[in-house]
N, C-alpha and C positions, 0 to 999 in steps of 0.2 A: 504494500499502500502506500503510495506515494505521500500521503497525508503525515504518516506515521515517521518516513523516512525524513521529511521536511522539517518536523516537529523537532525530531532528535537531533538533526546536526546543525540546526538552527537556535541559537542559544538565546536570541531577543524574540523567538515565537510565543505565541500566548497561547493559552489552553483553549482559548475559544476557535482557533485555527484548527483544532482536532477535531472539534464537533462533527464534520462532514465524514470523516474518516471512520470515526467511533459508531456514528450511527449506520454506516454502511457495513462494517464488520457486524455490528449488533444485528441486523437485519440477515448476514449470512449466517449467523450462528443460530438466530431463530429458527432456520430449517435442517441444519445440519452443524451442530456444536463442534465438529472436529475442523470445522473452517479456520479458526482461530490457532489451530496448531501450527499452520503454515507462516504465522508472523509471531510466535511465542517469545521468540528471544527478543525481538527489537520491541514487541509489544508491552514485555516485562520492563524493559529499560526506560519506555515513554511513560508505562504508570509509576517506575520510582521516581523519574522526575516531576510528575503531576503530584505524588507523595510530597515530595520537597517543597514545591509550590504550595500546598497545602498547608503544609507546617509553617512556612516562612512569612504568609502573608495574610495576616486575619483582616482583611479587607472585603469590600462588597465582591471582587473577583472571586473569591475563595467559593462562594456558592456554584458557580460554572464549574470551578475544578473539583468539589464534592460530587456534583453531579455525574461529571464523567468519571471520577473514580469509582464512583458505584456504579454504572453501567460497567467499566472493563473489571470489576470484580464481579460482578452478576456474569459476565461472559468466561471468565477462567474460572468458576467454581467448579466446574464439571471436569474440568482439563489436567489439574495440577498433578494428577496421576500418572499422566503421558509425557508431561515435562521432562525436559534432560535435567539431569541432577544438578548442574551448576546454575539452569536456569531455576527452579524450584528452589535452591538453597536463598539464591537472589529475590524471588519471590515472598518466601516466608521470612528471612532472616531480616532482609531489608525494609519490605514495603508492609507486610502484614503486621509484624511486629510493633513497626514505628508507628503507623496508624492505631494500632490499639493504644499503644502508650500516651500519645499525643492528640487524638481528636476529642472532640466533644459533641461531636454532630451526630445526631441519632440515628439517622438515615444511613449514614455511612457506617456507622456501628452495626447497625442492622445487617448490612451487606458482608461484613466482616463476620458476624455471626453466622452467616448462612455458607461462608467458604468454611467455617470451621465444622458445618453441620454438614456438610457434603465430605468434608475430609473425613468425618467418623463414619458416615453413612458406606463410603466408598473405601475405608480402610486404607488410606494414603498413610505413608510415613512422612511426618513432616520434622522429621529430625534433621539439623543442620548440622550435626556433628561429623568429622570427617571418618 
């Protein structure tokens, strides 16, 4: 997806520039949840950057970032078990843990709980140890 690559490479890109790409991915995932697997590495890096933006700027734009993070977590919740080990470690250690510790947004916490629920349902190992 060009939108993900552009956002990832451009340090000045805003989260709102990702909205179209995320909505296209969401549409693809609604019919085929494995659609996101093609982009999982770059997608996790984009989510990591969104999480940093969410933590660093408690202003009005955070609402859009929170919404995008919620969509992203919703798409990945069923796919954690098929991620590469290093991608899964980044997703759990850097993103999920950081969001749980620092967010106060109820909608985002609900999405994080869903990721944990699907982990338990699918018996996915969330260990980040070597």
